[in-house]
N, C-alpha and C positions, 0 to 999 in steps of 0.2 A: 839589658835586667835594667832601664828607665822609667818603659810597660809594670816591667814584675811591680817593680818598686811605688810606685804610681798606684797597678792595681792594690798592695799592699797596705797601700796607703785609706784607699777608698777603703778599703773591708776592717779597717783598724781601728778608722772612723763610722761607718756600722757598726759593728760589734760595741765599740770608746759606750754607742749612745743605745741602744740597746740598755748597755747595761750600766750605765753608768747617770743615765742624762742629760742631755743635755744641757747643766748649771757644771757639772762636773768633767766632760769633758773639756780634755785643754790641748791644749800643741803636745807637752811628752800625754797625756792620756792616752792617746790618737798612735807615735808613733811606737810607746809601748805593746798597745794593746796589734798592733803592726808589727813591732819587732825590730824596726829602725831607728838608725837617730834620731833624735828630734827638729834635725838642723829639715831633715828633707823633706818637713814639711812644707817651710817656703822655700822648697828646692824647689822643688817642686811646685806650687798652689798657688806664692807667694805668702796667701797665707793661711788659718783657721775660715774665716769664712770664705776662701773662697776655693779651696776643699772644697767644707761641708756645704754649698753650691753643686761643684758637681756630685759628691754626694746625691743630694737631692733630682739634678737635671738626670743624672746613670740611673735612677727610680725609679723618675720616670721615663727616661725610652725602655724599660724594660735590661736592666742588666741588673744584675743581679738579685741577690734568692725575693728578697721584698714581692718583685712584681711578678717575677719565675716565678710567686705562688699564687699568683691574681691566673697567667695564666695556663695553667693545673684546669680552671670552671670548665666546663663544659657543656656547653652551652647546649638549650633542643634540639633534636631532629629539627623542630616544626621552626625555627629563627630565633623565639622570644617563649616570656613566660608566661603569655601572655597566654600561649599553647596549652597547656603545660594541663593538666587534670586536677584535680583540689589535695590530692594526696601529691599526685610529685609536684606539687608548687610547696606542698610542708618537705618535702622527702626534699630537694634541689637545696630548701633553705636555710634544713638542718645539716646536708649534705657538704655543701661548696659553703654556703656565706658568711653563717655564721662562724663555724672555725678560718675563713679570712680574717676577719670578723673581730678575732679572737691572737690572731697573727704577730708577730715583731711587727706586721705589713705597718702593719697601724702605729704601732709605740714609737713607726714609723714619723707616719706621719703628729703623732700631736706633736714633738716634737719637733719635729718642718714647724709647726703652722708656733711658735714657743720662738726660735729662736726666730721665725723673719718680723717678728719687733724688733731685733735691735737690729737687724742682718738685710738691710738693702737688697742684697743676691741675691740669697735663700730665699728673701718673699717671691724676686721672678720668678724664681725654679719654681716654688713652690705652690705656685700658681696656675704654675705650667701640670706641674704632676694631679692638682683641681682637678682639670678639668678632663687632662685625657680621663684620668680617677671615674670623673657623670658622664665621659665621652666611650670609654669604658660599658658604667654602667645602661646608660637607653643603650646599646646593640644588645648584653645581655639581655636585659627585662623588657626590649623589644615597644621603651617610650621614647617618642619622637619631637612628642611639642612641649621648648624646649623651657616650661618656669611647670611643668612637670618633676622632670628630672633635674631640674635647679631643684623643686620640693624633695624629688626620693632619695635625692641624693643629702641633701642637707639634711633631712633625718635617720638615712642610717649616716650618715658623721654623728648624731647628734644621738646615736645609740651607743654608739663606738662609744664616748665622751661616756653618756654615763653610767656603763662597761667595767668603763677602763677606773672610776674614781668609785664605783659600788659593783664587786666580783659577781654580788647577791641577786644582781639586776637578773629579770628568767628575759632574755633576752632575743629566745629561741622562740617565744609562744609571741616577745613585740615583732622581730622579724613574718613570721607566719600573718603577723595582725597587718603589717599593716603593705604586707603584700596582696591580703584576700584585701583591703580596702582599694588598693587601684585600679584591679581589673574588679572589679563589682562594679565600679567606678566609672571607669571606659571602656 
């Protein structure tokens, strides 16, 4: 029962963050989404902050919907995107990267960044999440240079933020252009 309730609370927190955003995510709203009594948040996690830190940790580890969505991205048989033809790269960007950047996972990342300003334990887990995400982009894109990887990861996060603020942004074109810039100069 305890693992089931803990899991329900984590899922409730995830759903609440996606639907309501951090500012409207309260202990009571999390419990409501989880279908349990709000006192169980404190019983299992001690505080809302610790529950949200556990959620970020689970996402960073790939447990749950957001990170699982990432694992469905298939790497190129040659080992990295740089081995793709221009047409393959464009197809990969449109079918894999752009849908990932517009998914609920990225809503989480934005909410985690906001929470990090106020919650040190969430900030610590968010840092781990961003490091893991950067490593994943490095493997996926075949980038080993840490400086270039930081720039590419930052560019993708910036594009994601731009899209979140203005869904009319041509995200597909921007991602394709970014990929072309990376591999023309690499």
